[in-house]
Steps between C-alpha positions, in 0.01 A plus 500: 500500500609293798282387787608801705411766245192677375416704194558878492217738582361818350329735747263741327544838667452757223140608556378840610263374770226754428258354754765536772540874457607717676734238653647414162558862405828481688568127541463208254234260620743203543712713735209587730550347845295201607547403864837667525666434165443582134244278329755389240742390773250236612532357147879521496529320832263225385681454169836473676360255755369274224820483299453773241827685446436728199232767501407762241289797610328710235449866588347818359311712753753664736748239380798691640391391850544126449875455475579716805241304700586147383851516354634198316324251728805369679351564845247225420744276315345606168624650175261780403495656154272786401297545182447877491204582276465872560870571449518286187157561346345796678218312672382166635449230236203321663532144622574303182718779363693503826555125485618521138750773584635301798560177305870572421570563869315184604696300241822596679394286798519118507182360348362843416508441127253212556262630766475734797280607786288813455341677795345838561676726745174621650353183653559381856537121516701429815460122494562431131772251403684527168500127443827393338354164393212671319754727332716206391199310366380806312841569343568138406457396135195295406547136589741581783239595759128572510399551139211730591741743670758467224238586236367810673596859426436589865394339825308736727432493872136589550321615816138481616311798363543804727216748557636739235512226232189293583468355150862380481741518208496145359337164559727240663408134456594204718785402265672836542399639163389861463213595269319809381211542743245490217649185347562289809307178562183566701566524872871576467585745780665832429802644678706818494856526374730559796749682271755224568588248232759312300541629145685408183646768273253384234218639714587846363600387150446765237537797735784725390719590800443861593135511395208516741276194505238360736516146633134405456530429123790266580284315751217478249731351237632242747146409607391462138793262444433303821842601630421666832514301821442595860457399860310647793685678780294540816748672730487867600499728196427871466501717191632820657298711261350764728618702801233325705644154427848623586373647827327173580821302452694741717237477772534121512683364801686217332561317175550128430854365559723613214 
C-alpha cells in the first residue's frame, strides 16, 4: 500500500433485521433511509472519503435490492463487489461465515489478502474516520510497524456502553488490549464493540466457506491468545436496531460534518 491508499472493506448487510420489522419486510435494514439517504450510503461515502477504493458487501435478506440501489460503486469512486449468501447458499451465513465466504473477493483488492476493514451495515457513525495509517500499521509484518497491531487477529473500535448494552462486550485496558470481562485486571473498564474493526483472514480460520458460523467464538479464541486489540471511539454512534432509534435519527436536525 502507498501513503494514499487504504485497505478494502467488507460491509455486513446480510441480516434479516427482525427487530426492525415491519420496515425490513420490504427493505433490507442497510437500505433504510437515515436523514435522506440509505444507511449504507453513509458508510460508502465515508470509505471513499478516507481512501478506501474496494468494498465487498455481503447480502442475503432481500439481496436482489442491493445492486440496483448501489451499482458497482463508481458514483462514489469505489469498486463494489457482492457476496451473495442467499443465492449461493440459501440463507445468511452469520457474521463469521459471511466473512469467510467474502475472503476471495477481498483478496482481489490491494492488501486484502493481508487485512481488511469490517463494518456492520446497520450502524450510523457519521463522524468515523477509516484511518489509513492504522490500516497500514495493522497490515504491516511484525517488526515493520507496531508489533502489538501486527500480532493481533483483529483491532476493534469500541464505544462507551449504550443503554441497551450497559455491561459492555469486552474490557479495554489503557494499553489498548481487549480482555474477557471476567478475566480483566480489576478496575478495567468495559466497552461495547462498535461493529467496526480491522481484521486478518486468520480471524475466521477453520471456517469452511459457505457454512454458517458466529463471530463470538472467533473473538473468544483471539482473547484467549491475547491477540485482540482495540481503541475507544467517542463520536456519535447509533446501532439502528429498532424502529424507534431510526425514527430518532430521522427526527434529528443535523449530523456532524461528514
